[in-house]
C-alpha positions in Angstrom: 11.7 -18.4 11.6 14.7 -17.1 13.6 14.3 -14.9 16.7 15.5 -11.8 14.9 12.6 -12.2 12.4 9.8 -12.9 14.9 7.2 -10.3 14.1 6.2 -7.7 16.7 2.8 -7.3 14.9 0.8 -9.5 12.4 -1.6 -7.8 10.0 -4.1 -10.1 8.4 -5.4 -8.6 5.1 -6.7 -11.9 3.7 -10.0 -11.2 1.9 -9.2 -7.5 1.5 -8.6 -5.9 -1.9 -6.7 -3.0 -3.2 -6.2 -0.4 -1.8 -7.1 -1.7 1.7 -4.0 -3.9 2.3 -1.8 -1.0 1.3 -3.5 1.5 3.5 -3.6 -0.9 6.5 0.1 -1.9 6.1 1.1 1.8 5.9 -0.9 2.6 9.1 0.6 -0.4 10.9 4.2 0.4 9.8 3.8 4.0 11.0 2.7 2.7 14.5 5.9 0.6 14.9 9.1 1.6 16.5 12.4 1.5 14.4 13.7 -2.1 14.4 10.3 -3.7 14.9 9.0 -6.3 12.5 5.6 -6.5 10.8 4.2 -9.7 9.1 1.5 -9.0 6.5 -0.7 -11.7 5.1 -2.7 -11.0 2.0 -4.4 -12.8 -0.9 -5.0 -9.8 -3.2 -2.9 -10.4 -6.4 -2.0 -6.7 -6.4 -0.7 -6.7 -2.8 2.8 -8.1 -3.6 3.8 -5.3 -6.0 1.9 -2.6 -4.0 3.6 -3.6 -0.7 7.1 -3.9 -2.3 6.7 -0.4 -3.7 5.5 0.9 -0.3 8.5 -0.7 1.5 10.9 0.9 -0.9 9.2 4.3 -0.9 9.1 4.5 3.0 12.7 3.4 3.4 11.9 0.2 5.3 13.4 -3.3 4.8 11.8 -6.3 3.1 13.1 -9.2 5.1 11.1 -12.0 3.4 8.4 -12.6 0.8 6.7 -16.0 0.5 3.9 -17.1 -1.8 1.9 -20.2 -1.3 -1.0 -20.6 -3.7 -2.8 -17.3 -3.5 -1.5 -16.3 -0.1 1.3 -13.8 0.2 3.4 -13.4 3.4 5.6 -10.4 3.7 8.0 -9.7 6.6 8.9 -6.0 6.9 11.3 -4.3 9.3 10.7 -0.7 10.2 14.0 1.2 9.7 13.1 4.8 10.6 
């Protein structure tokens, strides 16, 4: 991962199921300053679509989405 994508915070939601990853991600994003980066790890099948909708709805930026087996890794940049 390049320096500009080094997360300021990592949120581990592995083992949590809807709606918990969504709620925790929203709280963590709200606590970040604009420009900071959050990495979210989740294994809930619903998390990918839920988090993509959250990012779009809140006006933040999806930098990367990776899936390995059941693990989803999402990198989000807070825009405002």
